[in-house]
C-alpha positions in Angstrom: -158.5 10.3 -89.8 -155.1 9.3 -91.0 -153.5 10.7 -87.9 -155.9 8.7 -85.7 -155.2 5.5 -87.5 -151.5 6.2 -87.4 -151.7 6.8 -83.6 -153.6 3.5 -83.1 -151.0 1.7 -85.3 -148.1 3.1 -83.2 -149.8 2.2 -80.0 -150.2 -1.4 -81.1 -146.6 -1.6 -82.3 -145.3 -0.1 -79.0 -147.5 -2.6 -77.0 -146.1 -5.5 -79.0 -142.5 -4.3 -78.4 -143.1 -4.0 -74.6 -144.6 -7.4 -74.5 -141.6 -8.9 -76.3 -139.2 -7.1 -74.0 -141.0 -8.3 -70.9 -141.2 -11.8 -72.3 -137.5 -11.9 -72.9 -136.8 -10.6 -69.4 -139.2 -13.2 -67.9 -137.6 -16.0 -69.9 -134.1 -14.9 -68.9 -135.0 -14.7 -65.2 -136.7 -18.1 -65.4 -133.6 -19.7 -67.1 -131.4 -18.2 -64.4 -133.6 -19.7 -61.7 -133.7 -23.1 -63.3 -129.9 -23.0 -63.6 -129.6 -22.1 -59.9 -132.0 -24.9 -59.1 -129.9 -27.4 -61.0 -126.8 -26.5 -59.0 -128.8 -27.1 -55.7 -130.1 -30.4 -57.1 -126.6 -31.5 -57.9 -125.5 -30.8 -54.4 -128.5 -31.9 -52.3 -130.7 -34.3 -54.3 -128.6 -36.2 -56.9 -127.3 -38.8 -54.4 -130.8 -40.1 -53.8 -132.9 -39.1 -56.8 -130.2 -39.7 -59.4 -128.6 -37.6 -62.1 -131.7 -37.7 -64.3 -134.2 -37.6 -61.4 -135.5 -41.1 -62.0 -134.5 -42.5 -58.6 -131.3 -44.0 -59.8 -129.2 -42.4 -57.1 -126.7 -44.2 -54.8 -129.1 -43.8 -51.9 -132.9 -44.5 -51.8 -134.9 -41.9 -53.6 -138.2 -41.9 -55.6 -138.5 -40.9 -59.2 -139.4 -37.3 -59.5 -138.6 -36.9 -63.2 -141.8 -38.7 -64.0 -144.6 -37.4 -66.2 -147.4 -38.9 -64.2 -146.0 -37.5 -60.9 -145.3 -34.0 -62.4 -148.8 -33.9 -64.0 -150.4 -34.6 -60.6 -148.6 -32.1 -58.4 -148.4 -28.3 -58.3 -145.3 -26.3 -57.7 -146.5 -25.6 -54.2 -146.8 -29.4 -53.6 -143.2 -29.9 -54.7 -142.1 -27.0 -52.5 -143.8 -28.4 -49.4 -142.3 -31.9 -50.1 -138.8 -30.4 -50.2 -139.2 -27.9 -47.4 -140.8 -30.2 -44.8 -139.5 -33.6 -45.9 -140.8 -36.7 -44.3 -139.7 -37.6 -40.8 -138.3 -41.0 -40.1 -137.6 -41.6 -43.8 -134.6 -40.9 -46.1 -136.2 -37.6 -47.2 -135.1 -34.9 -44.8 -136.6 -31.5 -44.2 -134.7 -28.9 -46.3 -136.3 -25.9 -44.6 -133.5 -25.5 -42.2 -130.8 -25.6 -44.8 -132.3 -23.9 -47.9 -134.0 -20.6 -48.2 -137.5 -20.3 -49.8 -135.9 -18.7 -52.9 -133.5 -21.7 -53.2 -136.3 -24.2 -52.8 -138.4 -22.3 -55.4 -135.4 -22.4 -57.8 -135.2 -26.2 -57.2 -138.9 -26.5 -57.9 -138.5 -24.7 -61.2 -135.6 -27.1 -62.2 -137.7 -30.1 -61.4 -140.8 -28.7 -63.2 -138.6 -28.1 -66.3 -138.5 -31.9 -66.6 -142.2 -32.0 -67.5 -142.7 -32.5 -71.2 -146.4 -33.2 -71.2 -149.6 -32.7 -69.1 -151.6 -35.8 -68.4 -155.3 -35.6 -67.9 -156.4 -38.0 -65.2 -159.9 -39.3 -64.7 -160.3 -38.9 -60.9 -163.4 -39.0 -58.6 -164.2 -35.5 -57.4 -164.7 -36.9 -53.9 -162.8 -39.8 -52.6 -164.9 -41.7 -50.0 -164.6 -45.4 -49.5 -164.8 -48.3 -47.1 -161.6 -48.4 -45.0 -162.3 -52.0 -43.9 -162.4 -53.3 -47.4 -159.5 -51.0 -48.2 -157.4 -52.7 -45.6 -158.1 -56.1 -47.1 -157.1 -54.8 -50.6 -154.0 -53.0 -49.2 -152.8 -56.2 -47.6 -153.4 -58.1 -50.8 -151.9 -55.7 -53.3 -149.8 -53.0 -51.5 -148.2 -54.4 -48.3 -145.4 -56.2 -50.1 -143.9 -52.8 -51.2 -145.4 -50.2 -48.9 -145.1 -52.2 -45.7 -147.3 -53.0 -42.7 -149.6 -50.1 -42.0 -148.0 -48.1 -44.8 -144.7 -47.6 -43.1 -142.8 -48.0 -46.4 -139.9 -50.2 -47.5 -136.5 -48.9 -48.5 -136.1 -48.7 -52.3 -139.4 -50.4 -52.7 -142.4 -48.3 -51.6 -143.2 -44.9 -50.2 -144.1 -44.5 -46.5 -147.9 -43.9 -47.1 -148.7 -43.3 -43.4 -146.0 -40.7 -43.0 -147.6 -37.5 -41.4 -145.9 -35.1 -43.9 -146.9 -37.2 -46.8 -150.5 -37.3 -45.8 -150.5 -33.6 -44.9 -149.1 -32.3 -48.2 -150.7 -34.9 -50.5 -154.4 -34.8 -51.4 -156.6 -37.9 -51.6 -156.9 -37.2 -55.4 -153.1 -37.3 -55.7 -152.8 -40.6 -53.8 -155.7 -42.0 -55.9 -153.8 -41.0 -59.1 -150.6 -42.6 -58.0 -152.5 -45.8 -57.1 -154.7 -45.9 -60.2 -152.2 -44.8 -62.9 -148.9 -45.7 -61.3 -145.7 -44.1 -62.3 -143.9 -44.9 -65.5 -140.4 -46.5 -65.3 -140.9 -47.4 -61.6 -142.0 -50.3 -59.5 -145.4 -48.6 -59.2 -147.5 -50.0 -62.0 -151.1 -48.9 -62.7 -153.9 -50.5 -60.7 -157.0 -49.2 -62.4 -159.1 -51.7 -64.2 -158.7 -51.3 -68.0 -155.0 -50.2 -67.8 -152.0 -52.5 -68.4 -151.2 -53.2 -64.8 -151.2 -56.6 -63.1 -153.8 -55.3 -60.6 -157.2 -54.6 -62.1 -159.1 -52.6 -59.4 -162.3 -50.8 -59.8 -162.5 -47.0 -59.0 -164.4 -47.7 -55.8 -161.8 -50.2 -54.7 -159.0 -47.7 -55.1 -161.1 -45.2 -53.1 -161.4 -47.9 -50.4 -157.6 -48.2 -50.2 -157.2 -44.4 -49.9 -159.7 -44.3 -47.1 -157.8 -47.1 -45.3 -154.5 -45.2 -45.7 -156.1 -42.1 -44.2 -157.5 -44.2 -41.3 -154.1 -45.4 -40.4 -152.9 -41.9 -39.7 -156.1 -41.1 -37.7 -155.5 -44.1 -35.5 -152.0 -42.9 -34.6 -152.9 -39.3 -33.8 
């Protein structure tokens, strides 16, 4: 009986040791990837997105070191945004100049900025009235995001951009509209939050439906 218990004890101890070793290896590899991503960021991204990633770069760039943004996107979303860029905007496609491994390292560096995970209250299905959405867009969004969502330099994202719409879900656009992004020009719009705009959930869904309809009209 003692031998059996001793054997079980040793098995558990060995398992714990293996887990600790594997954890150390994983953490070391992750740290190396983040460091490699930081070097790429310094060379490729800093001029637009800024030294701290809050959009304070010399050229136009959105804030990506932003907890609401990081809580609403997956690593794959960030990867696609970097690899495919957004045509006819200041965000180029990095697919031709960076390998997938380099982009993944850059993604890990950006993800390392996340300090908390925000739980958003988002409709499971976004379906609204695009006609009403157009009226609301012109009233609340046009001044920053431009006519038909074409965007304005250093003011608002190009919402009708084909890459943006392809790699951004309705839920993610809804979150950005409803909750905004801290320390940026994009304040919250959802009724009950501290933004100037006080829109109902249905009205925000109407705006998203309108934004989708712009792209459909141009296809």
